[in-house]
N, C-alpha and C positions, 0 to 999 in steps of 0.2 A: 830841471830835469825829470820828465814824467815816472812815474814810479812803473813798475814791471807789472805786467797783466798777471793777475793768479790766477793758473790753468790749472783744470785735474781732468786728466786723459784716462779713458777708461778703456783697456784692450785687456782681453784674459793672454794672450799669447805674449811672448816675448823672447828674445834672441836665445836665450839659454833654455827654455823650454823642451823636456826631451820629447813630449807626445805631438808638439807642434812645430815650435820655431819655427814658424813662414816670414815672408816678405814683410807684411804689414807690420809686424814688430822690427823689423830691421827699420822700416820706412820713419816710426816714430823715432826712435832712437836716432837716425839721421837726421829729421826735422828739428827737434827739441834740442840736439847737439848744436847745432848752429844757431840758435835763437839767443844764447846767451843771456844778457841782462834785459833783454826785453819781455823776458817771461819768466815766471817765476814756478815752474811747472812741477807737479806731480801725477808721475805716472802710477797709477793703479793695475797692476796682472793679478793673474791666477797664482795660486802657491802650487808649487810641485819639490819632490824629494831636493833636497839641497840648496833650495832658492833661500834667497835671505833680502831683508831691506838694504837700501844702501845706494850708492851714485857710482853709476857707469857710463864712463863716456860723458861727462857732464851732464848727466840726467837722472832725478831722482826717482828710485822705484820705492813702491809698498807693497806686499806680495796680500792679498787677500782670500780666505777661504780655505779650505782644507788641501794637505799636500798630495793627497790620497784615496783612493784611486782616481782614475783620471776622471769619470762621468761626475765622481762625486766634488772634485775638484772643480770642474765647471760648473755646477749646481751651486755650490755655496759663494764663489767668487760672485755668482750674479747676484745672489740675494745681497752679497754684503756692498758690492757696490752701489745696488739701488739704494741702500740707506746713505750711503757717503754721498752721493748725488743729492739726496733730499735735506742732507743737515748741514754737509761743509760749505765754507765759505770761499765762494771763488768767484771771478769776474767771467770767466768762459768756462763751458765744461767741454770734452768732446767723449762720444761713446763710439766704439769701432761696431759697425755692423755686424752682429753675428746671430744668425736664427739658432745656433746650440748653445748659445750664451745668452739668453734674453737678460739687460739691464735696462728696467724701465726708467723712460724719459720722465722726469719730475713737471709737471705742470706749473709754468709761469716763473721757471728760471732758464737762465742763458744756457742753454744746452743744446749742443750738435749734434747729428750724427755723420760719422766718417763711413763710406763704404770702399773695398776693393772691388767687390762682387756680389749680385745677389744669388741666395743658395734657392729659394722658392722654387725657379723655374727648372732645377734639376733634382730638386729632394727626390721626387717619387724613383727615379733611377736607381737611387741608393737603399732609400728606406720602403720601395714599395707602395701602392697605389694612396691607402689610407694614410700610413705615415706623411707620404710625399704632400699628399692635402693638408696635412695637419701643420706642417713646418711653413707650406707657402702661405696657409690663412696668417699665421702668427707672424709671420715677417712683415707681409700685409698691414695687417693690424697693428704692429709694435712701427711701422714708419709714417704712419697716419699721423701720430702724434708730433713728427719731426717738422719743426719749423727754421731749421737751420741745417742744410746736408753740403756734405764734398764728396765730391766724387773722384777717384783716380784714372777717369780715362772721361772723353767725350761720350761713348756710347753710354757707358754708364750714367752719367748724368741725364742724359735723353731719357735712359729706362726710368731712373727715380724720379723724375720731375710728375709725373702722372701719381704717383705714390705715395708723396709726401704731401704734408698740409697746404692745402692751393695759395696761401701767402708764402709759402716757404722759397727761399730763392735755392740753387744748386750750383756751388762753385765748385771748378774744376783746377783740383791743385794733383799734376801728375808723379811718376815715382822718379825717383836718380838714381844715379849710379856712383859708387864711391870711388874716389880717383885713382887707388890701386889698381884697380879694374883696365884702366887707361894702359898700365904701364907694369904686366905681369911679367915673373921671373922668367929667364929665358929656357924652354923646354930642356931637359937633361935627359939624356936615354937612361932608362929603366926597364926591369923586366916585368915591369906590371904596368908599364904602359898601356893604354888603351884609346882605341882609333874614335870611338864614341863615348862620348858622356851623358848621361841622366843626372841633373842636381838640382835638390831640392828636395822638398819634404816626401819622408815616406807614406805615401796616400795611395794604397796602390787604386780605389775608385775614383776619386778628383783628377789624380795624376795619370792616369793610365797607363800604368804598371806591367797590368796585364796586356794590353793590347802592343806596349811595347816588347815584352818579351816574346808573344807572338809575332812580331814581326824580325824579331831578331832569330830567331829561327831560321824564318827564310832568308837573311840575310848572310845566316853561316852557311846555307846551300849555296848561295850564287858565290859567297867570298870565305872559305872555309878559315882563313886565318883573323876573319875580323875578331876584334876586343869590343867589347862594352862595359864600364865601370859606373853602376847608380852608386851614386855619393850624397849623404845628407843625414836627416835623422827623423826619426818619428815613432810611431807606435805601430806601424806595419813593416818593420825590417823583418821580423822572423816572416814574416807572411809573402815578403819577397824572396827570402833564400826559398821558401818553398817551392815557389813558382819559377823560379830558375832550374831547381831541380827538376820539376816536374816537367819543363821542357827540355831538358836534356842538354842543357848549357853551361854546367858547372866549369868545366873547362875554358869557356869564353866569356863569362859573365862573374866579374867581381862586386860585393856590394861592401859598400866602407859607410861606415856609420860615425858621425860625429867628428867630420873633419874640421880644422882650423882653417881660420882665414887663410894664412899663408898655402896649406896643402889645399884649398880651394884654388887659389892661385895658381898652385902649380898644375892641378890638375886641367883647367881651363889651359894653361900653355900647353901641353904636352897633346891634349886631346887636336882632333881634325875637324868634328862635326860634333855639335850639342844636339841632343834630341829630346824634343817636349812634347809627348803625345796626350796632352789633359784633354778630361774631358768637359771640363769646363774652368775657368780663370776669369781674371781680371788683366790687368798688362803684368805679366810674371816680372819680377824683376831678374831673374834668371836669364832671360832672353835678352833683356838691356843689358845686364852686364857681359855676357857674350858677344852681343854687337861692339862692346866699347873694348873688349879684350881682343876684338878682331878673329873669333870661332865662330865660322859658318853654323846655322842652327836650321833645324828641320821641326817643323812644329803643328800641333792641330791647331787650323783656324777655327779658335772659338774665342767668345768674348771679344775684348776689345784688342786681341794679338795681331790682327791685321792694321790698327794703328799705326805700329812698328815699320809697317813696308810701304818704301817708297821707291820704286825704280829696283835697285840692287840691294838696295839697303833692305833690312830686315830677312827674317827667316823665311823658308822655301815651306810655303802651307801647303798642306795635307787634309781630307776630312777626318774628321774626327772618328775614331773607333773602327779604322779601316789598316788591320796589318797590313796588306798586301801595299796598300797606295806608300803607307809610311816605309815599309822596306825598299821599294822600288826608288823612291827620292833619295833616300840614304845612300845607297847601290851607287847612285845616279851622280851623286855630288863625291862620294869619295874617290871615284872612278875619272874627277875631273878637277884635276887639281889648278886648273885656269878659272874656272867658275868659280871654286873655293876663294882663290887671292880678290876677286873682283867683291865677292860678297863681303869680303874681310875688311877692303878697303872702303866700301861703302858703309857699313854696318860703322866702322869707326869714327866716321865722318861724321854721321849722322848721332850717333850719340854724344857727339859735343854738346850738343844744348840740354842735357838730362843734367844739368849741375846741379847739385841738393843746395848749394846756397840761393839760389835763385827760388828755386821751389819752396824754401823754407821762408824766404818774404811773401811768398803767396800764401803760404799757412797762417803767417803771424797777421796778414791783411784782413783773412779769413775770422782768424779769432779776434780781432777787434771789430770786426762785423757781429760776430754772435755777440760779443758784449755790450754792443752799442756804444763803446767808447771810439773818440777820435782817433785817426790813423795817424800814426809816428811821421 
């Protein structure tokens, strides 16, 4: 019987990280948790208050760097992970693309890049012209050394191809949906139930939460009783609350930090429409989970979001950073129960193809390619 492939996976984020806690971290845990004895994996993540080394859902984690503050946590993780990649013994290593936490790729070793999205093309809008150019330049320079790459969508694979080493092959291993989202608990009447749900990381700029609240002011003008719940975790939680108050929406918008998985499922079941107004994305797990749960969505047409759309399946797409268009689509969908049912049924059916077990097998094949080992 062949021995397990020794794998080192470097990603700053993990599902418990209070500053980030994004879909990429969920993806890593879901993939390796299903590969069992096929790989002997160690996931290196950033440190944060309360973090500890150990095994979670069958995946072994080690924290690197300082636990506080956030910027220093990222910087020290990058330096420590770079050292480990140079010195550690492994058959294959994977580094998650992050322009904000660069982990240097050691030459001559079996190391691959995994990407959910490119940051460079959007960096100037967050950091200004000079900062944006620096981030974009750094990302492009870093990618040039990648001889193996894996993208979460077809569009991203096409964008990566001219940026990585000329001899590199870019594989596509998409995202999946946890089984529990296909069978969420029945919605129970609750005094805090909201018709609209925004679920994910509290990152005002990337996730477009300022756009969402501007749109919500218009939704409330047209449908005064409509309620929105913004749930997730991240370092912008207080800023989100300030924006809610600034828009005069405190009586119609609730902000909920750190929902458990069970609570998230209940929120999906209780809502009528999920709203995802991001400025940039890869393929958001939240939208895929909403489709699996039969929750119609309105989303900004960014990144590879359109790859989720096929007929009635997928979110209703609106232009990014357009609060009026977002509000109009949300109101239209709330007022059309028959359309919501069609979207729910089509979304559930399409989501059946996103099984983590099959995606884990694709990821294993990619790891064997990186290692130069024969596939099992």
